[in-house]
C-alpha positions in Angstrom: 34.5 -20.3 -10.0 30.7 -20.3 -9.7 29.0 -17.0 -10.3 26.2 -16.1 -7.9 23.9 -13.4 -9.4 21.0 -11.5 -7.8 17.6 -13.3 -7.7 14.3 -11.6 -8.5 11.5 -14.0 -8.0 9.0 -14.2 -10.8 6.9 -17.3 -10.4 3.4 -18.3 -11.4 3.0 -20.8 -8.5 5.2 -21.1 -5.4 5.1 -21.5 -1.7 5.1 -18.0 0.0 6.1 -17.5 3.6 6.1 -13.9 4.9 7.1 -12.4 8.3 5.1 -9.5 9.7 6.3 -7.2 12.4 5.1 -4.0 14.1 6.8 -0.8 12.9 10.0 0.3 14.8 9.3 1.8 18.2 5.8 0.3 18.3 4.6 -1.6 21.4 1.9 -4.2 20.8 1.1 -7.8 20.4 -0.1 -10.5 18.0 -3.9 -10.7 17.5 -3.8 -14.2 16.0 -2.6 -17.5 17.1 -0.6 -20.3 15.4 -2.6 -22.4 13.0 -5.3 -19.8 12.4 -6.7 -19.1 8.9 -6.7 -15.4 8.1 -8.4 -13.1 5.5 -6.8 -10.1 3.8 -8.4 -7.7 6.3 -7.3 -9.7 9.4 -5.3 -7.7 11.9 -2.2 -9.8 12.6 -0.5 -7.4 15.0 -1.8 -4.3 16.8 -0.2 -1.7 19.0 0.8 1.9 19.3 3.7 4.2 18.6 4.2 6.8 21.4 5.8 10.2 21.1 6.8 11.1 24.7 8.3 9.1 27.5 7.5 9.4 31.2 9.2 7.5 34.1 7.4 7.0 37.4 9.3 5.9 40.5 7.0 3.1 41.6 9.2 2.3 44.7 8.8 5.8 46.0 5.1 6.1 45.2 4.3 2.7 46.7 6.6 3.3 49.7 8.7 0.2 49.0 12.5 -0.3 49.4 13.3 -2.7 46.6 11.9 -3.8 43.2 11.5 -7.4 44.4 8.8 -6.2 46.8 6.5 -5.4 43.9 4.2 -8.4 43.5 1.8 -9.5 40.8 -1.1 -8.6 43.0 0.0 -4.9 43.0 -0.2 -4.6 39.2 -3.8 -3.6 38.6 -3.9 -3.5 34.8 -2.1 -5.3 31.9 1.2 -4.0 30.7 1.2 -3.0 27.0 -2.2 -1.3 26.9 -3.2 2.4 26.6 -4.9 4.0 29.6 -6.6 7.4 30.2 -5.4 9.9 32.8 -6.1 8.9 36.4 -6.0 5.1 36.0 -4.3 3.2 38.8 -1.5 1.0 37.4 -0.1 -0.3 40.7 -1.4 -0.3 44.2 0.1 -1.2 47.6 -2.5 -1.8 50.2 -6.3 -1.4 50.3 -8.8 1.3 50.9 -8.2 5.0 51.1 -4.7 4.6 52.6 -3.4 2.4 49.7 -0.4 3.8 47.8 -0.9 4.1 44.1 0.9 4.7 40.8 -1.5 6.6 38.6 -1.3 7.7 35.0 -0.7 11.5 34.8 -2.2 11.6 31.3 -3.4 9.3 28.6 -0.5 7.0 27.9 0.8 3.5 27.0 1.9 1.4 30.0 5.0 0.2 28.2 7.0 -1.6 31.0 7.8 -2.1 34.6 11.5 -2.7 35.3 13.7 -2.2 38.4 10.9 -0.5 40.2 10.3 2.1 37.5 7.1 2.5 35.4 7.7 3.5 31.8 4.8 5.4 30.2 4.7 6.5 26.6 2.2 9.3 25.8 0.2 10.4 22.8 0.2 6.9 21.3 -0.6 6.6 17.6 -2.5 3.3 17.0 -1.0 0.9 14.4 -2.2 -2.3 12.9 -0.5 -4.8 10.6 -2.9 -6.5 8.2 -2.5 -9.9 6.5 -3.3 -8.4 3.0 -4.0 -12.0 1.7 -5.6 -15.3 2.7 -3.3 -17.7 4.4 -2.4 -19.7 7.5 -0.5 -18.5 10.5 2.6 -20.6 10.9 3.8 -19.0 14.2 2.9 -16.0 16.3 4.7 -14.2 19.2 4.3 -10.8 20.9 5.9 -8.8 18.0 6.1 -11.2 15.1 3.6 -13.3 12.9 4.7 -15.7 10.1 2.0 -16.3 7.4 2.0 -18.9 4.7 0.1 -19.1 1.4 0.6 -20.2 -2.1 0.3 -18.5 -5.5 2.1 -16.2 -7.9 4.9 -14.0 -6.7 6.5 -11.1 -8.6 9.3 -9.2 -6.9 9.8 -5.7 -8.2 12.3 -3.0 -8.4 10.7 -0.2 -6.4 7.8 0.7 -4.2 6.5 3.8 -2.4 6.1 2.2 1.0 2.3 1.5 1.0 0.4 -1.8 0.9 -3.1 -2.8 -0.2 -5.1 -5.5 -1.9 -7.9 -5.8 -4.5 -8.9 -7.2 -7.9 -6.1 -7.2 -10.6 -7.4 -5.0 -13.5 -5.8 -3.5 -16.5 -5.8 0.2 -17.6 -7.2 -0.9 -21.0 -10.2 -2.5 -19.4 -12.2 0.8 -19.8 -12.5 1.7 -16.1 -15.6 3.9 -16.6 -17.6 1.0 -18.1 -16.2 -1.4 -15.4 -17.4 0.9 -12.6 -20.8 1.2 -14.2 -21.1 -2.6 -14.5 -20.1 -3.0 -10.8 -22.7 -0.4 -9.8 -20.0 1.9 -8.3 -19.9 5.7 -8.4 -16.6 7.5 -8.9 -16.6 8.5 -5.2 -16.7 4.9 -4.1 -13.8 2.5 -3.7 -13.3 0.6 -7.0 -11.5 -2.3 -5.3 -9.0 -2.4 -8.2 -5.2 -2.9 -8.3 -4.6 -1.4 -11.8 -1.9 -2.5 -14.2 -0.7 0.4 -16.4 0.3 -0.5 -19.9 3.2 2.0 -20.1 5.8 3.8 -18.0 4.6 6.6 -15.8 6.1 9.8 -17.3 3.6 12.4 -15.8 1.2 12.6 -12.9 -1.9 11.7 -15.0 -1.9 8.2 -13.6 -1.9 9.6 -10.0 -4.8 11.9 -10.8 -6.7 9.0 -12.3 -6.0 6.8 -9.3 -7.5 9.4 -7.0 -10.5 10.1 -9.2 -11.3 6.4 -9.7 -10.4 5.3 -6.2 -7.9 2.7 -7.3 -6.4 0.7 -4.5 -3.0 0.4 -6.1 -0.9 1.0 -9.2 1.4 -1.4 -11.0 3.7 0.0 -13.7 6.8 -1.1 -15.5 8.8 2.1 -14.7 8.5 5.8 -13.8 10.3 9.1 -14.4 12.5 9.7 -11.4 11.1 13.2 -11.2 7.8 11.7 -10.0 9.4 9.8 -7.1 8.5 12.3 -4.3 5.0 12.6 -5.6 4.5 8.9 -5.6 5.8 8.7 -2.0 3.0 11.1 -1.0 0.2 8.9 -2.4 -1.9 7.0 0.1 -2.0 3.9 -2.2 0.8 1.6 -3.2 2.8 2.2 -6.4 5.0 -0.6 -7.6 7.5 -0.4 -10.4 8.4 -3.8 -11.8 11.5 -2.7 -13.7 12.7 0.6 -12.1 13.1 4.3 -12.9 13.3 5.6 -16.5 11.2 4.7 -19.5 11.4 0.9 -19.4 8.7 -1.5 -20.7 7.6 -4.6 -18.8 9.6 -7.8 -19.0 7.5 -10.1 -21.0 7.6 -12.8 -18.3 6.1 -10.3 -15.8 3.5 -8.8 -18.1 2.3 -12.3 -19.3 2.0 -13.4 -15.6 0.0 -10.4 -14.7 -2.2 -10.8 -17.9 -2.9 -14.5 -17.0 -4.2 -13.5 -13.6 -6.5 -10.7 -14.7 -9.5 -10.4 -12.4 -7.9 -12.3 -9.6 -7.4 -11.2 -6.0 -4.0 -9.5 -5.6 -2.0 -8.2 -2.7 0.7 -5.5 -3.3 3.3 -4.7 -0.7 5.2 -1.7 -2.2 8.2 -1.9 0.2 10.5 1.1 -0.4 14.1 0.0 -1.1 16.6 0.5 1.7 20.2 -0.5 2.4 19.1 -1.5 5.9 16.5 -4.1 5.0 16.3 -7.1 2.6 12.6 -6.9 1.9 11.5 -6.0 -1.6 8.4 -4.6 -3.2 6.3 -7.5 -4.4 3.0 -8.6 -6.0 1.3 -11.7 -4.6 -1.6 -13.4 -6.2 -2.7 -16.1 -3.7 -4.2 -19.4 -4.8 -4.1 -21.2 -1.5 -1.8 -23.5 0.4 -0.7 -26.7 -1.2 1.8 -29.3 -0.1 3.0 -29.7 -3.7 4.3 -26.1 -3.8 8.0 -25.4 -3.2 9.7 -22.3 -1.9 11.6 -20.3 -4.6 15.1 -21.2 -5.5 17.4 -18.4 -4.1 21.2 -17.9 -3.5 22.2 -20.3 -6.3 24.9 -20.0 -8.9 24.3 -19.7 -12.6 24.5 -23.2 -14.1 23.4 -24.9 -17.4 19.6 -25.3 -17.3 18.9 -22.2 -15.1 16.3 -19.7 -16.2 17.7 -16.2 -16.2 16.5 -12.7 -17.0 18.8 -10.1 -18.7 19.1 -6.8 -16.8 20.9 -4.6 -19.3 20.7 -3.6 -23.0 20.5 -4.8 -25.7 18.5 -7.8 -24.3 17.1 -6.1 -21.1 14.0 -7.8 -19.7 14.2 -10.9 -21.8 14.2 -14.4 -20.2 16.4 -17.2 -21.3 17.7 -20.6 -20.4 21.4 -21.1 -19.8 22.9 -23.6 -22.3 26.6 -23.4 -21.5 29.1 -21.6 -19.4 32.3 -21.1 -21.4 35.5 -21.6 -19.3 37.3 -18.7 -21.1 36.2 -15.1 -21.5 34.4 -14.3 -24.8 35.0 -11.2 -26.9 31.8 -9.1 -27.1 30.8 -6.7 -29.9 32.3 -3.7 -27.9 35.7 -5.5 -27.9 35.6 -6.4 -24.2 36.5 -9.9 -23.1 34.0 -11.0 -20.5 32.8 -14.0 -18.6 29.6 -15.0 -20.3 26.8 -17.5 -20.4 25.5 -19.0 -23.7 21.7 -18.6 -23.5 18.7 -19.4 -25.5 16.0 -16.8 -25.3 12.4 -17.8 -24.5 10.6 -15.6 -27.0 12.3 -16.6 -30.2 14.8 -19.4 -29.5 17.7 -17.0 -30.4 21.0 -18.1 -29.0 23.5 -15.5 -27.7 26.4 -14.9 -25.4 25.4 -12.6 -22.5 27.8 -11.3 -19.8 27.3 -13.0 -16.4 27.1 -9.6 -14.8 24.0 -8.8 -16.9 22.0 -11.8 -15.7 19.7 -12.5 -12.7 17.9 -15.7 -11.6 14.1 -15.7 -11.3 13.7 -18.5 -8.7 12.7 -21.3 -11.1 14.0 -24.8 -10.7 16.5 -26.1 -13.2 15.6 -27.3 -16.7 17.8 -29.8 -18.5 20.0 -28.0 -21.0 19.1 -28.9 -24.6 22.7 -29.0 -25.9 25.9 -30.4 -24.4 28.5 -28.1 -22.9 31.5 -27.4 -25.1 
């Protein structure tokens, strides 16, 4: 029976399509149109999140008997916008004797249904940014789909923030870098900083605030720092998870090879209610030659996999063979396994299927026949 593992996409060049939506309960609209080219700071969607709801009986105020008597001409302002107190939303008639529906306080004109006006007060403005260069594939009132190409690294955890900047490394001597760029410490450094080691205390957070980093990428972090990371205003992405784990070599090498390039980080916080994952995107532009990542596939000979548990955690390998019968492991358990060849030293080993994940790469031809 085929085994379908999890897939964590780690690719140096792929087609990237992302859907953007307004936050829950927000009312707004798309600010771009299909086919448009966008920059990282382009606002894709804009709207507001209200905190109080007010219903106004438009039929009574306009002295009408049924909702179908409300005509387009009676609606004085666009629905979906925020208006100050005293603004006329609907009007029946002309002059001083006209009947009006007026905003009682600053509020969002959310809807007009069945003769009732829905207002939402104390709106908090929200905007959804592109974060990267790309092309708008489609746009509707509450949804924009953007396409680009480049490197994509899906990660284990994020603190719910997003940003973009230049990919830099902690070992790049930030003080000297700031001086070369002519930046003072109180100015935005424009850097997404890759930490060399796991975050085990809050020193990295203090540095980030002092040096005005735009984001932090680390392999792992002590779980005791989770709440503190959630309170930061900049994104924090953990590529491996909580604990004291080093980078997978495939991830570190991909980051290293893109040092100094523009990078977008969307540190989506994991949730059982959503499928999105924290990810690092290094755009290179749209190309018809790029393919979308391979997902929802079984483990087969030729597949590139990453090991998710000790003793080979983080190592990538190519599947050579899938034995039909369980294999006895060193701990005495008989398990369904894959015979793999590791990428770093060509070592061949049996690894339990439950310890493998795919990374989105197309198949390679196996170098040895199946037994």
